[in-house]
N, C-alpha and C positions, 0 to 999 in steps of 0.2 A: 777758601776759594770756591766760587760758584760754579756749578756744573753747567756746561753748555746746554741750552734749551733747544731741542729739535722738535719739529712737527712732522707728521705724516702728510705727504703731499700726494699720496695715492700709490697703490700697488706696492706698499712697503718701502717706498722711497722717502727719504727724509731731507729736510732742509733746516739749517740753523736759523732760528728766529732773529738773532742779532744781526744777521747779514741781509735780511730782507728789507728792501727799500719800498717796494710797491707790489700790490697784487691787482692785476688789471683784467677786465673782461677782454677776450681776444678778437671780438667780431668787427671792430672798426678798421677802416682802411689804414690809419696810422699804426695800429698794432700789428697788422699784417706786414707792413713795411719794417717795423722794428724787429719782427721775427726773422725776416729775410736778411736784414743787415747783420743780425747776430749770427746767422748761419754762415754768411760770407766771412765774418771775422773769427769763426770757430769759437764762438762764445754761447752757442745754443746747446741747452741740455733738454732732451726730450724725455720726460718721465711719464708719458701717456700710455706706454705699452701698446701703441697702435690704436688707442681709442680717440674719440673726438677731444680736441683741446678745449677746455672749459675755463681755464685761467692762465695768465702769464705772470710769472713771478720775476721781478727785477731785483737783482742783488747789488750790494755795494761794490762788488768787483766787476760790475758791468756785464755779468752773465745773465742770460735770459733762460728761465726754466719754464717749460711747458708742462701743464698738469691737466689731468682729466677730472680734477675735482673743482667744483664751483668756487669762485673767488670768495663768496660769502661764507662757505663752509670752512675754507682755510682761515679766514679772518676769525671765525668762531673758535677754531682750534687754537689759534694764537692767543686769543683772549682767555681761553680755559687754561692754557699752559702758564701764562703770566699770572693768572689768579692763583693757581696752585703754588707757584714759586713764592708769591707774597704770603700765602698762608703758612708755608713751611719755614719762613724766617722767624 
């Protein structure tokens, strides 16, 4: 059985790679609306530790995770994790 792959999304917070649907830059107006709607539905997870939000992670359970790590950095971490998994098989 394969172990769940998790990545660091900042400040020691982790997210399961298999649950991530999208990683989005937070600065556009639609993304701000998405954040507010998630807050109203109690589906918002703030993992920024009070820092500026640099990426929004959308999960398959419709949760929205705010991260202080850039979207590109998180994507690179996912790529590194999946590459490590392929090499270990």
